[in-house]
LOKE-237519 format. One record per residue (C-alpha): residue number from 0; x negated, y, z negated. Coordinates in steps of 0.1 Angstrom, whole numbers. Layout:
<rs>
r pos = NUM | x = X | y = Y | z = Z
...
</rs>
This chain:
<rs>
r pos = 0 | x = -80 | y = -76 | z = -205
r pos = 1 | x = -88 | y = -119 | z = -211
r pos = 2 | x = -61 | y = -121 | z = -236
r pos = 3 | x = -34 | y = -103 | z = -213
r pos = 4 | x = -44 | y = -128 | z = -187
r pos = 5 | x = -40 | y = -159 | z = -208
r pos = 6 | x = -7 | y = -147 | z = -222
r pos = 7 | x = 5 | y = -142 | z = -186
r pos = 8 | x = -9 | y = -175 | z = -176
r pos = 9 | x = 9 | y = -196 | z = -206
r pos = 10 | x = 43 | y = -184 | z = -192
r pos = 11 | x = 62 | y = -213 | z = -174
r pos = 12 | x = 72 | y = -204 | z = -139
r pos = 13 | x = 100 | y = -229 | z = -137
r pos = 14 | x = 119 | y = -212 | z = -165
r pos = 15 | x = 150 | y = -187 | z = -154
r pos = 16 | x = 134 | y = -164 | z = -180
r pos = 17 | x = 99 | y = -162 | z = -162
r pos = 18 | x = 102 | y = -130 | z = -145
r pos = 19 | x = 117 | y = -110 | z = -178
r pos = 20 | x = 88 | y = -125 | z = -199
r pos = 21 | x = 60 | y = -121 | z = -175
r pos = 22 | x = 71 | y = -82 | z = -169
r pos = 23 | x = 79 | y = -77 | z = -209
r pos = 24 | x = 45 | y = -91 | z = -216
r pos = 25 | x = 26 | y = -75 | z = -188
r pos = 26 | x = 41 | y = -38 | z = -204
r pos = 27 | x = 39 | y = -43 | z = -238
r pos = 28 | x = 3 | y = -56 | z = -239
r pos = 29 | x = -9 | y = -30 | z = -212
r pos = 30 | x = 0 | y = -1 | z = -231
r pos = 31 | x = -21 | y = -5 | z = -263
r pos = 32 | x = -51 | y = -15 | z = -239
r pos = 33 | x = -48 | y = 20 | z = -224
r pos = 34 | x = -42 | y = 10 | z = -188
r pos = 35 | x = -36 | y = 36 | z = -162
r pos = 36 | x = -19 | y = 17 | z = -134
r pos = 37 | x = -5 | y = -19 | z = -130
r pos = 38 | x = -9 | y = -34 | z = -93
r pos = 39 | x = 11 | y = -65 | z = -85
r pos = 40 | x = 4 | y = -75 | z = -52
r pos = 41 | x = 21 | y = -106 | z = -35
r pos = 42 | x = -4 | y = -131 | z = -16
r pos = 43 | x = 2 | y = -162 | z = 0
r pos = 44 | x = -4 | y = -184 | z = -33
r pos = 45 | x = 16 | y = -161 | z = -58
r pos = 46 | x = 11 | y = -125 | z = -71
r pos = 47 | x = -21 | y = -108 | z = -79
r pos = 48 | x = -20 | y = -85 | z = -107
r pos = 49 | x = -49 | y = -59 | z = -111
r pos = 50 | x = -51 | y = -31 | z = -137
r pos = 51 | x = -69 | y = 4 | z = -138
r pos = 52 | x = -86 | y = 16 | z = -169
r pos = 53 | x = -111 | y = 41 | z = -174
r pos = 54 | x = -109 | y = 44 | z = -134
r pos = 55 | x = -120 | y = 11 | z = -131
r pos = 56 | x = -97 | y = -15 | z = -108
r pos = 57 | x = -97 | y = -54 | z = -124
r pos = 58 | x = -82 | y = -82 | z = -114
r pos = 59 | x = -63 | y = -101 | z = -143
r pos = 60 | x = -61 | y = -131 | z = -117
r pos = 61 | x = -33 | y = -147 | z = -95
r pos = 62 | x = -2 | y = -159 | z = -109
r pos = 63 | x = 24 | y = -180 | z = -97
r pos = 64 | x = 59 | y = -167 | z = -85
r pos = 65 | x = 88 | y = -180 | z = -109
r pos = 66 | x = 113 | y = -208 | z = -92
r pos = 67 | x = 142 | y = -189 | z = -99
r pos = 68 | x = 137 | y = -151 | z = -109
r pos = 69 | x = 112 | y = -128 | z = -93
r pos = 70 | x = 88 | y = -103 | z = -111
r pos = 71 | x = 91 | y = -73 | z = -88
r pos = 72 | x = 129 | y = -76 | z = -85
r pos = 73 | x = 129 | y = -77 | z = -125
r pos = 74 | x = 105 | y = -42 | z = -123
r pos = 75 | x = 132 | y = -28 | z = -99
r pos = 76 | x = 161 | y = -34 | z = -124
r pos = 77 | x = 143 | y = -18 | z = -152
r pos = 78 | x = 131 | y = 12 | z = -130
r pos = 79 | x = 171 | y = 14 | z = -117
r pos = 80 | x = 158 | y = 8 | z = -81
r pos = 81 | x = 180 | y = -10 | z = -56
r pos = 82 | x = 169 | y = -45 | z = -59
r pos = 83 | x = 191 | y = -55 | z = -24
r pos = 84 | x = 166 | y = -34 | z = -2
r pos = 85 | x = 133 | y = -52 | z = -4
r pos = 86 | x = 124 | y = -37 | z = 31
r pos = 87 | x = 121 | y = -1 | z = 19
r pos = 88 | x = 99 | y = 17 | z = -2
r pos = 89 | x = 112 | y = 29 | z = -35
r pos = 90 | x = 102 | y = 49 | z = -64
r pos = 91 | x = 116 | y = 52 | z = -97
r pos = 92 | x = 109 | y = 53 | z = -138
r pos = 93 | x = 111 | y = 31 | z = -165
r pos = 94 | x = 121 | y = 49 | z = -198
r pos = 95 | x = 124 | y = 30 | z = -229
r pos = 96 | x = 110 | y = 43 | z = -260
r pos = 97 | x = 121 | y = 15 | z = -283
r pos = 98 | x = 106 | y = -12 | z = -261
r pos = 99 | x = 75 | y = 9 | z = -246
r pos = 100 | x = 51 | y = 37 | z = -262
r pos = 101 | x = 51 | y = 53 | z = -227
r pos = 102 | x = 66 | y = 62 | z = -196
r pos = 103 | x = 62 | y = 46 | z = -164
r pos = 104 | x = 65 | y = 51 | z = -127
r pos = 105 | x = 73 | y = 24 | z = -104
r pos = 106 | x = 68 | y = 26 | z = -68
r pos = 107 | x = 75 | y = -7 | z = -43
r pos = 108 | x = 71 | y = -11 | z = -5
r pos = 109 | x = 72 | y = -39 | z = 14
r pos = 110 | x = 40 | y = -63 | z = 25
r pos = 111 | x = 34 | y = -92 | z = 44
r pos = 112 | x = 42 | y = -117 | z = 16
r pos = 113 | x = 70 | y = -96 | z = -3
r pos = 114 | x = 69 | y = -67 | z = -22
r pos = 115 | x = 40 | y = -49 | z = -37
r pos = 116 | x = 47 | y = -28 | z = -68
r pos = 117 | x = 26 | y = -3 | z = -81
r pos = 118 | x = 33 | y = 10 | z = -119
r pos = 119 | x = 15 | y = 44 | z = -131
r pos = 120 | x = 14 | y = 41 | z = -172
r pos = 121 | x = 19 | y = 74 | z = -189
r pos = 122 | x = 11 | y = 76 | z = -222
r pos = 123 | x = 31 | y = 96 | z = -245
r pos = 124 | x = -1 | y = 100 | z = -268
r pos = 125 | x = -25 | y = 110 | z = -246
r pos = 126 | x = -44 | y = 142 | z = -249
r pos = 127 | x = -64 | y = 159 | z = -225
r pos = 128 | x = -101 | y = 150 | z = -229
r pos = 129 | x = -131 | y = 165 | z = -221
r pos = 130 | x = -161 | y = 152 | z = -199
r pos = 131 | x = -183 | y = 144 | z = -230
r pos = 132 | x = -156 | y = 121 | z = -240
r pos = 133 | x = -157 | y = 101 | z = -211
r pos = 134 | x = -173 | y = 69 | z = -200
r pos = 135 | x = -193 | y = 79 | z = -173
r pos = 136 | x = -229 | y = 89 | z = -184
r pos = 137 | x = -240 | y = 121 | z = -179
r pos = 138 | x = -269 | y = 134 | z = -154
r pos = 139 | x = -300 | y = 139 | z = -164
</rs>
């Protein structure tokens, strides 16, 4: 997870393609890590990225907002959502098996500092597991 945070921090928010690179790197790196959810929460100083893996929601950090491009707008484009309606909650899907080895559901909704987005990652290779394979300890 720390490697993903470092890769996102290395991106230059002054570049025009910042949002494209940010979203692409975030989604491509999150799938192999078996992340279940990705939360993008706008805050006063940027956008906080949190990921859920094995039931635990972990913060990757607060990243700067792009000078000329918006990360949530890029997600909306990929999910075929209406980019001109930021005041309305929306839901969509990202289906691109060549780019990502998972299907993703995207939900956006307005907040005080901008649009919040939640991405649910549906892994293609997931098979049902039993409780004995979980990361939680058994009771004795």
